N, C-alpha and C positions, 0 to 999 in steps of 0.2 A: 311185823315184826321183829325181824329177828333176833335173837336174843345174848346177849353174849358171855362165856361160857369162861372160866378162870381158875387156876392151877392145875390145867394139866402138866406134864410135861417131858419129855420126847422131843424125837429129828422126824420133824415134818414135813408136807411141800405144800406150797398153797399152792391151789388152786387157780390163779387167777398167774401169776410171771412164770409157776413150776420152781421157783427159787425153794432151797430147803433152810428148813431154819432153828434151833432147840429151844426155839422163845415162839411160840404163834401162839394166836387171837381168833377162837371158835367163835363162830355162832348159828345158834339153832336158830330155824323157823319150825311152823306148826307143820308145816305142807313134806319135809325133807325130813328123810330119815338118822341121815349122818350128818354130823354139822359139819361146817366151813370151814376150811384151816384156810389163815393167808399168814402170809410171813411179817405184811405191816398193818398199819393205819390206811396209807396209800391204795393200796389192796383191797383190801375190808370196803372204804366206802366207794371205788372202782364197781366194786362185787353187789353195794346192796343198793345202788342207784341202781345198774340194770335190771338186781332183780323188783322194786320197785315197780321198771317203767314195765316187766313182764306181766305183773300181779296188774295196773291198769289194766293193760290191754286185756287178760283177761276177762277182767272186771268189764268191760265195753262191752266188748267180741259178746257175752250171755244177757246185758243186758239188747243189749240191739234182736240173740233173736227168738229175745222175747215177746220187743217192741213189736218185732216185725209177724209170729206167731211160727218162726221158725220149732220153738220144742214142742211144740204137738205134731211134731213129727214124727 
């Protein structure tokens, strides 16, 4: 699950809408090397919902490949 990071002040660009902000919201996940930067809670929620959807698809695909023996190929 994404972890919110606080206390960093500078000008950053939101990865969802591209807006510049001096009061960003940072999130870091275990599978990302860089923190995700957002201009607002709405952009953060939009990104988090997409990230969770992608994680669920990865889990489903790996479960299906194990179920059908594709991991042995």
